[in-house]
C-alpha positions, 0 to 999 in steps of 0.5 A, spaced: 808 142 185 814 146 181 819 142 183 815 136 181 815 138 174 820 134 169 827 137 167 824 137 159 819 142 161 824 147 164 828 146 158 822 147 153 820 153 157 827 156 157 828 155 149 821 158 148 823 164 153 829 165 149 826 165 142 820 169 144 826 174 147 830 174 141 823 176 137 821 181 142 828 184 142 828 185 135 821 187 134 822 193 140 829 195 136 825 195 130 819 200 133 824 204 136 828 205 130 822 207 126 820 212 132 827 215 131 827 215 124 820 219 124 823 224 130 829 225 125 825 226 119 820 231 123 826 235 125 829 235 118 822 238 116 822 243 121 829 245 119 827 245 112 821 250 114 826 254 118 830 255 112 825 257 107 822 261 112 828 265 112 829 265 105 822 268 103 823 273 108 829 275 106 827 275 099 821 279 100 824 284 105 829 286 099 824 287 094 820 291 100 826 295 102 827 298 094 819 299 094 820 303 100 825 307 098 821 309 091 815 311 095 819 316 100 822 319 093 816 320 090 812 322 096 818 327 098 818 330 091 811 332 092 808 326 088 808 323 081 812 328 077 809 329 070 816 332 067 820 327 063 826 328 067 824 326 074 821 320 070 827 318 067 831 319 074 826 314 077 826 309 071 834 309 072 834 308 079 828 302 078 833 299 072 839 299 077 835 296 083 832 290 078 839 289 075 842 288 083 837 284 086 836 277 082 829 276 085 826 282 082 822 281 076 820 288 075 819 295 079 812 299 077 809 305 079 801 307 078 797 313 079 791 313 082 787 311 076 791 305 075 795 307 069 803 306 068 807 312 070 814 309 070 817 302 071 824 298 070 823 296 063 828 298 058 823 301 054 817 304 058 810 301 055 805 306 059 799 303 055 797 298 060 792 299 066 792 295 072 786 298 076 783 291 076 789 288 080 787 285 087 793 289 090 791 296 087 784 295 089 787 293 096 791 300 097 785 304 094 781 302 099 786 301 105 790 307 108 795 303 111 802 304 108 805 298 110 807 293 104 802 288 101 803 281 099 798 280 093 795 274 090 800 271 084 798 274 077 801 273 070 805 279 069 802 283 063 809 285 061 813 278 061 807 273 061 810 270 067 807 268 074 809 273 079 808 275 086 806 282 087 809 286 093 806 293 093 806 299 097 801 305 097 802 312 095 799 318 098 798 325 097 801 330 102 793 330 104 794 323 105 789 321 100 790 315 095 795 317 090 797 310 086 801 304 087 808 302 088 809 295 086 815 290 086 814 283 082 818 277 084 818 271 079 815 265 082 820 261 078 825 264 083 822 261 089 821 254 085 829 254 083 830 255 090 825 249 092 828 245 087 835 245 090 832 242 097 832 235 098 826 233 100 826 226 096 822 223 090 815 225 093 816 230 098 813 237 097 815 244 099 810 250 099 809 258 100 802 259 102 799 266 104 796 266 111 789 267 108 789 260 105 792 261 098 797 257 094 803 262 092 808 257 090 809 249 091 814 244 089 813 240 085 811 246 081 804 246 078 801 253 075 794 250 075 795 250 083 798 257 083 793 262 087 788 256 089 785 256 095 787 251 101 782 253 106 779 246 106 786 242 107 788 239 113 794 243 114 791 249 113 785 247 118 791 246 123 795 252 122 788 257 122 787 254 129 793 257 132 797 261 126 803 259 129 809 254 127 807 247 128 807 240 124 804 233 123 802 228 119 797 230 113 795 226 107 795 231 101 789 233 098 793 234 091 796 227 090 793 223 096 800 222 099 801 222 107 807 226 109 810 229 115 809 236 115 812 242 118 810 249 117 813 256 119 810 263 119 814 269 116 816 274 122 814 280 118 809 278 112 802 274 112 805 268 109 808 261 111 812 256 109 811 248 109 816 243 108 814 235 107 817 229 107 813 222 104 812 218 110 812 212 106 819 214 102 822 216 109 820 209 112 822 205 105 829 204 108 827 202 115 822 197 112 827 194 108 832 193 113 827 191 118 824 186 113 831 183 112 833 183 120 827 180 122 828 175 117 834 173 120 832 173 127 826 169 125 831 164 122 835 164 128 830 163 133 827 157 128 834 154 128 834 155 136 828 152 136 829 146 132 836 145 136 832 146 142 827 141 140 832 136 138 836 137 145 829 136 149 828 130 145 835 127 147 834 129 154 827 125 154 830 119 151 836 119 156 830 120 162 826 115 159 833 110 158 834 112 166 827 110 168 828 104 164 834 102 167 831 104 174 825 100 173 830 094 171 834 095 177 828 095 181 826 089 178 833 086 179 832 087 186 825 084 187 828 078 183 834 078 188 829 079 194 825 073 191 831 069 189 834 070 196 827 068 199 827 062 195 834 060 197 832 061 205 825 058 204 823 051 203 820 050 196 814 044 198 812 047 205 813 055 205 817 054 211 824 057 212 829 051 210 835 048 213 840 054 211 836 059 214 834 056 220 842 054 221 843 062 220 838 064 225 840 059 230 847 062 230 844 069 231 839 068 236 844 064 240 849 069 240 844 074 242 841 070 248 848 069 250 849 077 250 842 078 253 842 072 258 835 070 256 833 063 255 832 060 248 827 055 247 827 050 241 821 045 239 822 039 234 816 036 231 815 030 227 809 027 223 807 020 226 808 014 222 809 018 216 812 013 212 806 009 212 802 015 210 806 015 204 805 008 203 798 008 203 796 014 200 802 016 195 807 021 195 803 026 192 798 026 198 804 025 203 806 032 200 799 035 201 799 033 208 806 036 209 803 043 206 797 043 211 801 041 217 806 046 215 801 051 214 798 050 221 805 050 224 806 057 221 799 060 224 800 057 231 808 060 231 808 066 235 810 072 230 815 076 234 822 078 231 827 072 232 821 066 232 822 062 226 819 055 224 823 051 219 823 045 215 829 041 219 829 035 214 824 030 211 817 030 216 821 034 221 820 041 223 823 046 228 820 052 231 826 056 234 823 061 240 827 067 243 826 069 250 822 063 251 822 058 257 821 051 257 814 052 259 812 057 254 815 052 249 811 047 251 805 051 251 806 053 244 808 045 242 801 043 245 797 048 241 801 046 235 800 039 236 792 040 238 791 044 231 794 039 227 790 033 230 784 037 229 785 037 222 783 030 222 787 028 216 785 021 215 791 016 216 789 009 217 796 007 219 797 011 225 794 010 232 789 015 232 786 014 225 788 021 223 795 025 222 798 027 229 805 029 230 810 028 236 814 034 239 820 035 243 822 041 247 828 044 250 831 050 253 837 054 255 840 060 257 847 060 253 853 062 256 857 068 253 862 066 248 859 059 247 861 056 241 857 053 235 857 046 239 852 049 245 847 051 239 848 044 237 846 041 244 840 045 244 837 042 238 840 035 240 836 036 247 830 037 243 831 031 238 832 027 244 825 029 247 822 028 241 824 020 241 822 020 248 815 023 246 814 017 240 817 012 245 811 014 250 806 013 244 806 019 239 801 024 239 804 028 245 809 033 247 815 031 251 820 036 255 827 035 255 830 034 262 
């Protein structure tokens, strides 16, 4: 069935497949580029989170190292010394450490009642009390001596947002003696975060593991210290408490971002770095739109060109089909003309030309085969009188009826031929037939014509009859045209003998 489909069908399929392939390949390339871009962005956020975690860890570690030194000095000296000399020495140490570390906002020591004992300010103001702070309450109720990262607060001495890092002071008996505090300005983290390239709509943040926002870019002091426990990113983080990431929609601005978060190794904090998904894909969308438009235009042009080409093919095939039809019609016409050229127009029998050609062929074949060839010459009796009595039109009708009867009674073997020999004479050629067989055929024809009962007032029988002469011979190999003529002449002589004997009879040549 496929082989019978026209070439235009396959051409249409080919053009359609090429166009669809172009669109499919471009679509696959665009989707693949999108996936690679998102994967690269996720790697970028992961690397960024790793850098932020290292920065936060180093920042807090430096502050905690100073605190640890202060705690060891105080505890090794037997506690908080009330004398002014010890306080001045500790004060100078704190001032030097704050000057050395840019992330430090200040260093402070509080007694067990929360009163300021010593700090890093150039002029020590001991009028404040910090017993109400979260970190103070934490150390008062917890005996561990490790560092504690408190919630961000506004400094009473500077009015700035700070991140408190504190350690517990102990008396020799292990009881609570106060708190050593190092404060880090949130602006220190904000300056670092502003140096990171996260685009126009990206975000980075430092968060407490317990679900508190410490600092975020873009910075908003109204969000400092706010709980984030109900946000999607914290819910995912709290499920494992390990590094991870994903796509989350921000609860603050509704932006969908690619997030990566990383846990600090030594402190109960984690950082998150996020890039806006729409911002990441803006360039991809622009490139995809332009590229897809170009490919679509190319496919459209290819389709139009293919359609035009197929139309030309259809026109050519149509022209070829019309030429084939014209050729077939011409061949049919030629066959008709050839048939007409070999056929008598009045009787429908073979004409004299066809008879002569067939006689020559069959005579030569009989000579080669050594077989007999018979010939019957038929003539309508008193046909001139018939025309005179009934007119030439009736004579033509009479000849057509007689010819039809002769054709019906003539054998239908290859080589058998009934032909109008001339006027009212009809010849019947019978290959591989002797005199007896030809005589039987001639007699059958004579009787059939007589039984037509065509009225003929000028004829002896009162109806149209025919006389027939029969001749047969075995041609000799190499016999010329004269021998074939002799066969015809013998039959013609027998015909004359039949007419001389009274007509409406068959006579055989001697």
